[in-house]
C-alpha positions as CSV (number, residue, x, y, z in Angstrom):
1,X,0.0,0.0,0.0
2,X,1.1,3.6,-0.6
3,X,1.7,5.6,2.6
4,X,-0.3,8.7,1.4
5,X,-2.7,9.7,-1.4
6,X,-0.9,10.6,-4.6
7,X,-1.8,12.8,-7.6
8,X,-2.0,10.3,-10.5
9,X,-2.4,11.3,-14.1
10,X,-3.7,8.6,-16.5
11,X,-2.9,9.4,-20.2
12,X,-5.5,7.5,-22.1
13,X,-7.7,7.5,-19.1
14,X,-10.9,7.5,-21.1
15,X,-10.2,4.0,-22.5
16,X,-11.3,0.8,-20.8
17,X,-8.0,0.0,-19.0
18,X,-7.3,3.6,-18.0
19,X,-10.8,4.3,-16.7
20,X,-10.7,1.0,-14.7
21,X,-7.4,2.0,-13.1
22,X,-8.8,5.5,-12.4
23,X,-11.9,4.1,-10.7
24,X,-10.0,1.8,-8.3
25,X,-7.3,4.3,-7.5
26,X,-9.9,7.0,-6.8
27,X,-11.8,4.6,-4.6
28,X,-8.5,4.0,-2.7
29,X,-8.3,7.7,-2.0
30,X,-5.8,8.8,-4.6
31,X,-6.4,12.1,-6.6
32,X,-6.9,11.0,-10.2
33,X,-6.5,13.2,-13.3
34,X,-7.7,11.9,-16.6
35,X,-5.5,13.1,-19.5
36,X,-7.3,13.2,-22.8
37,X,-7.3,14.9,-26.2
38,X,-11.1,14.9,-26.2
39,X,-12.5,17.1,-23.5
40,X,-16.1,16.0,-24.2
41,X,-15.3,12.3,-24.0
42,X,-13.2,12.8,-20.9
43,X,-15.9,14.7,-19.1
44,X,-18.4,11.9,-19.6
45,X,-15.9,9.3,-18.2
46,X,-15.1,11.6,-15.3
47,X,-18.8,12.1,-14.4
48,X,-19.4,8.3,-14.5
49,X,-16.4,7.6,-12.3
50,X,-17.3,10.3,-9.8
51,X,-20.8,9.0,-9.6
52,X,-19.3,5.7,-8.4
53,X,-16.6,6.9,-6.0
54,X,-17.6,10.4,-5.0
55,X,-17.8,13.9,-6.5
56,X,-14.4,15.5,-7.1
57,X,-12.4,12.3,-6.9
58,X,-11.5,12.4,-10.6
59,X,-10.8,15.5,-12.7
60,X,-9.9,16.1,-16.4
61,X,-7.1,18.0,-18.0
62,X,-5.4,17.8,-21.4
63,X,-2.4,15.4,-21.5
64,X,0.3,18.0,-20.9
65,X,-1.5,19.7,-18.1
66,X,-2.3,16.3,-16.5
67,X,1.3,15.1,-16.6
68,X,2.5,18.5,-15.2
69,X,0.0,18.3,-12.3
70,X,0.7,14.7,-11.3
71,X,3.4,13.0,-9.2
72,X,2.9,9.7,-11.0
73,X,2.0,9.5,-14.7
74,X,0.4,6.3,-16.1
75,X,0.3,5.5,-19.8
76,X,-2.7,3.4,-21.1
77,X,-2.8,4.3,-24.8
78,X,-2.7,1.9,-27.7
79,X,0.8,0.9,-28.8
80,X,0.4,2.9,-32.0
81,X,0.0,6.1,-29.9
82,X,2.6,5.3,-27.2
83,X,5.6,7.1,-28.6
84,X,3.8,10.2,-29.8
85,X,2.0,10.6,-26.5
86,X,5.2,10.3,-24.5
87,X,7.0,12.8,-26.8
88,X,4.2,15.3,-26.4
89,X,4.5,15.3,-22.6
90,X,8.3,14.7,-22.4
91,X,9.1,17.9,-20.6
92,X,6.3,17.3,-18.0
93,X,7.7,13.9,-17.2
94,X,11.1,15.1,-16.0
95,X,12.0,13.7,-12.6
96,X,8.8,11.6,-12.3
97,X,7.8,8.0,-12.5
98,X,6.1,6.9,-15.8
99,X,4.1,3.7,-15.4
100,X,3.7,2.3,-18.9
101,X,1.0,-0.4,-19.5
102,X,1.6,-0.6,-23.2
103,X,1.0,-3.9,-25.0
104,X,2.3,-4.1,-28.6
105,X,-0.8,-5.8,-30.1
106,X,-1.1,-5.8,-33.9
107,X,-4.7,-6.2,-35.0
108,X,-6.3,-8.3,-36.2
109,X,-4.0,-11.1,-34.9
110,X,-4.0,-9.9,-31.3
111,X,-3.7,-13.4,-30.0
112,X,-0.3,-13.8,-31.7
113,X,2.8,-12.3,-30.0
114,X,4.2,-9.6,-32.3
115,X,6.8,-7.6,-30.4
116,X,8.4,-4.4,-31.8
117,X,11.9,-4.4,-33.4
118,X,13.2,-2.9,-30.1
119,X,12.0,-6.1,-28.3
120,X,10.1,-4.4,-25.5
121,X,7.8,-1.5,-26.2
122,X,8.2,-0.1,-22.7
123,X,12.0,-0.6,-22.6
124,X,12.1,1.5,-25.8
125,X,10.4,4.4,-24.0
126,X,12.9,4.2,-21.1
127,X,15.7,4.4,-23.7
128,X,13.9,7.4,-25.3
129,X,13.5,9.3,-22.1
130,X,16.8,8.6,-20.4
131,X,17.7,8.5,-16.8
132,X,15.7,11.6,-16.0
133,X,12.4,9.6,-16.0
134,X,11.9,6.4,-14.1
135,X,9.9,4.2,-16.4
136,X,8.1,1.2,-14.8
137,X,6.2,-1.5,-16.7
138,X,3.0,-2.8,-15.1
139,X,-0.7,-3.7,-15.6
140,X,-0.5,-5.2,-19.1
141,X,-2.1,-8.5,-18.0
142,X,-5.1,-7.1,-16.0
143,X,-8.5,-7.3,-17.7
144,X,-10.1,-3.9,-18.0
145,X,-13.6,-5.2,-17.3
146,X,-12.4,-6.7,-14.1
147,X,-11.0,-3.4,-12.9
148,X,-14.3,-1.7,-13.7
149,X,-16.3,-4.1,-11.5
150,X,-15.9,-2.8,-7.9
151,X,-18.1,-5.5,-6.6
152,X,-15.5,-8.1,-7.3
153,X,-11.8,-8.7,-6.5
154,X,-9.5,-8.8,-9.5
155,X,-8.1,-12.4,-9.8
156,X,-4.7,-11.5,-11.4
157,X,-1.2,-10.7,-10.3
158,X,0.9,-7.9,-11.7
159,X,4.5,-8.1,-12.9
160,X,6.4,-4.8,-12.2
161,X,9.5,-4.2,-14.2
162,X,11.9,-1.2,-14.0
163,X,15.5,-0.3,-13.7
164,X,15.0,1.7,-10.5
165,X,14.0,-0.5,-7.5
166,X,12.5,2.5,-5.5
167,X,10.3,3.4,-8.5
168,X,9.2,-0.3,-8.8
169,X,8.3,-0.3,-5.1
170,X,6.0,2.7,-5.6
171,X,4.2,0.9,-8.4
172,X,4.0,-2.3,-6.3
173,X,2.2,-0.2,-3.7
174,X,-0.1,1.3,-6.2
175,X,-1.0,-2.1,-7.5
176,X,-1.8,-3.3,-4.0
177,X,-4.0,-0.2,-3.6
178,X,-6.0,-1.7,-6.5
179,X,-6.5,-4.9,-4.5
180,X,-3.9,-6.8,-6.6
181,X,-0.9,-8.8,-5.8
182,X,2.2,-7.3,-7.3
183,X,5.8,-8.6,-7.7
184,X,9.1,-7.0,-8.4
185,X,10.0,-8.7,-11.8
186,X,13.4,-7.3,-12.5
187,X,14.7,-4.6,-14.9
188,X,12.8,-2.9,-17.6
189,X,14.0,-5.2,-20.3
190,X,11.9,-8.0,-18.6
191,X,8.8,-6.1,-19.6
192,X,9.0,-8.1,-22.8
193,X,7.5,-11.0,-20.9
194,X,4.4,-9.1,-19.7
195,X,3.9,-7.6,-23.1
196,X,4.0,-10.9,-24.9
197,X,1.9,-12.7,-22.2
198,X,-1.1,-10.5,-23.0
199,X,-1.4,-12.1,-26.4
200,X,-1.1,-15.5,-24.8
201,X,-3.9,-14.7,-22.4
202,X,-6.1,-13.5,-25.2
203,X,-5.5,-16.8,-27.0
204,X,-6.5,-18.7,-23.8
205,X,-9.6,-16.6,-23.5
206,X,-10.6,-17.4,-27.1
207,X,-9.8,-21.1,-26.8
208,X,-11.7,-21.6,-23.5
209,X,-14.5,-19.0,-24.2
210,X,-13.4,-16.9,-21.2
211,X,-12.9,-13.2,-20.7
212,X,-10.6,-12.8,-17.7
213,X,-7.6,-15.1,-18.0
214,X,-4.8,-13.7,-15.8
215,X,-1.5,-14.5,-14.2
216,X,-0.7,-16.0,-10.8
217,X,2.7,-16.3,-9.3
218,X,3.0,-19.4,-7.0
219,X,5.6,-20.7,-4.6
220,X,6.6,-17.3,-3.2
221,X,5.4,-16.0,0.1
222,X,3.0,-13.1,-0.4
223,X,4.8,-10.4,1.5
224,X,4.9,-6.6,0.8
225,X,7.6,-5.7,-1.6
């Protein structure tokens, strides 16, 4: 768990994954900012989330203003928009943690692993931003519809990868605030596993007519950190 409420900006917060994370973090007491290029769409999502967790828990700003106002920035945009979104807010990310949930899915064959030439989509963003931003990979394998259902626990673990252990620890705490089990999973290059695993879970969902296949780590004591 995190020791105090944080200002969290979610870029791509009007999408299914981003709004699900926003909902649960707002419920946990964090101050959530939805970053979006569409003010009208974002306002509708904000109103829906605030109706569920309390007026004023979630607010809306454009991407740059959201990133500037936040302590933690979370990226939940499609892979095709990942680099452009990061480059647009690059100045606002300086000195902060960027949590990147990007999955390099290539429609229509989203159940087939198709990693980018750099190997890991999230590791490529760390290379782009340099040491001034602590990029952490997380949340690729959590079903969006499960996050959106506050009446149920999310039956999925989270792999947290990043080169800075302290930044990883912050994200582990944020995952626990969502009600999830989270694990330090090594440096940012290891994000390739979580990114590829999403396509594997989609294939399992299709084969077994399910919608929420997830990951569980076994054989390790479930202790904080």
